[in-house]
C-alpha positions as CSV (number, residue, x, y, z in Angstrom):
1,M,84.2,-23.1,-30.4
2,F,81.7,-24.6,-27.9
3,L,79.5,-27.4,-29.2
4,G,77.3,-29.9,-27.5
5,E,74.8,-30.3,-24.6
6,Y,75.6,-31.7,-21.2
7,T,73.9,-32.0,-17.8
8,H,76.0,-31.6,-14.7
9,T,75.1,-31.1,-11.0
10,L,75.9,-28.2,-8.7
11,D,77.4,-29.2,-5.4
12,D,76.4,-27.9,-2.0
13,K,78.7,-24.8,-2.4
14,G,77.4,-23.8,-5.8
15,R,80.3,-25.3,-7.8
16,L,79.8,-26.7,-11.3
17,T,82.1,-29.0,-13.1
18,I,82.9,-27.9,-16.6
19,P,82.8,-30.7,-19.2
20,A,86.3,-31.9,-19.9
21,K,86.1,-31.0,-23.6
22,F,85.7,-27.3,-22.7
23,R,88.4,-27.0,-20.1
24,D,91.3,-26.3,-22.4
25,Q,89.5,-23.3,-23.8
26,L,88.8,-22.0,-20.3
27,E,92.0,-22.8,-18.5
28,R,93.3,-19.2,-18.6
29,G,90.1,-18.1,-17.0
30,L,86.6,-17.1,-18.0
31,V,83.9,-14.5,-17.6
32,I,80.4,-15.5,-16.5
33,T,77.5,-13.1,-16.7
34,R,73.7,-12.9,-16.9
35,G,72.6,-14.2,-20.3
36,L,69.5,-13.6,-22.4
37,D,66.4,-15.8,-22.0
38,G,67.1,-16.5,-18.3
39,C,70.4,-18.4,-18.7
40,L,74.0,-17.6,-17.9
41,F,76.7,-16.9,-20.4
42,I,80.3,-18.1,-20.1
43,F,83.0,-16.5,-22.3
44,T,86.7,-17.1,-22.7
45,H,88.7,-14.0,-21.8
46,D,89.4,-13.4,-25.5
47,D,85.8,-13.7,-26.6
48,W,84.7,-11.5,-23.7
49,Q,87.2,-8.8,-24.8
50,R,85.9,-9.0,-28.4
51,L,82.3,-8.6,-27.1
52,T,83.2,-5.6,-24.9
53,E,84.9,-3.9,-27.8
54,I,81.9,-4.5,-30.1
55,L,79.5,-3.2,-27.4
56,A,81.6,-0.2,-26.7
57,E,81.5,0.7,-30.4
58,K,77.9,-0.1,-31.1
59,L,76.1,0.9,-27.9
60,P,76.3,4.6,-27.3
61,F,75.9,5.4,-23.6
62,T,73.6,8.3,-24.6
63,Q,70.9,5.8,-25.4
64,G,68.9,4.4,-22.5
65,A,68.5,0.9,-24.0
66,A,72.3,0.7,-24.5
67,R,72.9,1.7,-20.9
68,Q,70.4,-0.9,-19.7
69,L,72.0,-3.7,-21.7
70,S,75.5,-2.7,-20.5
71,R,74.3,-2.7,-16.9
72,F,72.7,-6.1,-17.4
73,L,75.8,-7.7,-18.9
74,F,78.6,-6.0,-17.1
75,A,77.3,-5.5,-13.6
76,G,76.3,-9.1,-13.5
77,A,79.7,-10.3,-14.8
78,D,82.4,-12.1,-12.8
79,D,85.9,-13.2,-13.6
80,L,86.4,-16.8,-12.6
81,T,89.0,-19.6,-12.8
82,M,88.5,-23.3,-12.6
83,D,89.9,-25.3,-9.7
84,R,92.1,-28.4,-10.2
85,Q,88.9,-30.5,-10.7
86,G,87.6,-28.3,-13.5
87,R,84.9,-26.7,-11.3
88,I,83.8,-23.1,-11.1
89,L,82.0,-21.4,-8.2
90,I,78.9,-19.7,-9.6
91,P,78.1,-16.6,-7.5
92,P,74.7,-16.8,-5.7
93,Y,73.2,-13.8,-7.5
94,L,73.8,-15.6,-10.8
95,R,72.5,-18.9,-9.6
96,E,69.4,-17.1,-8.5
97,Y,69.0,-15.2,-11.8
98,A,69.2,-18.4,-13.8
99,Q,67.2,-20.5,-11.2
100,L,70.1,-23.0,-11.0
101,E,69.5,-25.4,-8.1
102,S,70.9,-28.8,-8.6
103,E,71.0,-29.9,-12.3
104,V,72.4,-27.6,-14.9
105,V,72.3,-27.9,-18.6
106,I,75.6,-26.7,-20.2
107,A,75.0,-25.9,-23.8
108,G,77.7,-25.0,-26.3
109,S,76.7,-22.0,-28.4
110,N,79.7,-21.3,-30.7
111,T,81.6,-18.5,-28.9
112,R,80.0,-19.0,-25.5
113,L,78.6,-21.6,-23.1
114,E,75.1,-21.2,-21.8
115,L,74.1,-22.5,-18.3
116,W,70.4,-23.4,-18.0
117,N,67.9,-24.5,-15.5
118,P,66.7,-27.8,-17.2
119,E,63.0,-26.8,-17.3
120,R,63.9,-23.5,-18.9
121,W,66.1,-25.3,-21.4
122,R,63.4,-27.7,-22.4
123,A,60.9,-24.9,-22.8
124,A,63.4,-22.8,-24.9
125,M,64.3,-25.7,-27.1
126,A,60.6,-26.7,-27.6
127,Q,59.9,-23.2,-28.7
128,V,62.9,-23.2,-31.2
129,E,62.1,-26.6,-32.5
130,S,58.5,-25.7,-33.3
131,S,59.6,-22.7,-35.4
132,V,63.1,-23.3,-36.5
133,E,62.3,-23.0,-40.2
134,M,60.7,-19.6,-39.8
135,I,63.6,-18.5,-37.6
136,A,66.1,-19.6,-40.3
137,E,64.2,-17.7,-43.0
138,Q,64.8,-14.5,-41.1
139,F,68.5,-14.9,-42.0
140,N,68.1,-15.4,-45.7
141,N,71.1,-13.2,-46.4
142,I,73.5,-15.9,-45.1
143,T,74.7,-18.3,-47.6
144,F,76.7,-21.5,-47.1
């Protein structure tokens, strides 16, 4: 499970250091792809496999929206491994998509990490914080 929020810096080559607390979960490799809301998603191989199985079952290729979502996620995906310093090289097309230049917010989001441009992250969080009660009410079928 990925929890917490961190800010790290991209180096000149586009490498990002993964926070130490997440490295054990990602040591066998990871999948990075375009995420929703203008961020990037990072999944463990196991979670990526589960996601692909769910999408294969739930997204019929005969529906245009399903094909578009599949293209968005899978054509933008890359299989990566960390180097000995715990860094990953984020491909240029993904850095461009997420507008990652120097600082990167690394946000734990349960089964994935999200990589954000700090300005986009602040805007997304401000939007959530202003309406979190209304958002939570949409999921009234979940009990704790």
